[in-house]
C-alpha positions, 0 to 999 in steps of 0.5 A: 366825274366832277372833282373840286379842290380848295386849299386854305392856309400856308404862310400867306393864308391865300385860299385857292380853288379849282375844279376838274370835270372828267366827262369825255376826257380820254384820261377819265379812268386815270382820273377816277381811280386816283380820285377813289384812292385819294378818297379812301384815305381822306378824313371826314372832318378837317384833321389838324395840320401844322403851322403854315401847312395847307389844309384841303377840302376835296369834293368827288361827285358830291362826296367830301373828304379832308386832308392836311399837310404834312400827312397827305397820301402819295394819291392825295398829293397827286389829285391835289396837284393835278386838280390845281394844275389843270382845273379851272 
């Protein structure tokens, strides 16, 4: 599974991108479950956020969904954090 997160917005307006390929990872099933749960609550179009909040474009194996602060689900927040921390 290939997961890509693009973050935009925030106070400084700095964009950040990271991706993770779960192929061959011992925790791949954990990533898959988290990605599916996060996608289930995603939006097909970028939702309205709040001033200085972050907005996210998340692509999982070619399927893209959108989310924005402060209305991230727990799973979306976890997935975004993991990809931005562990991804390249």
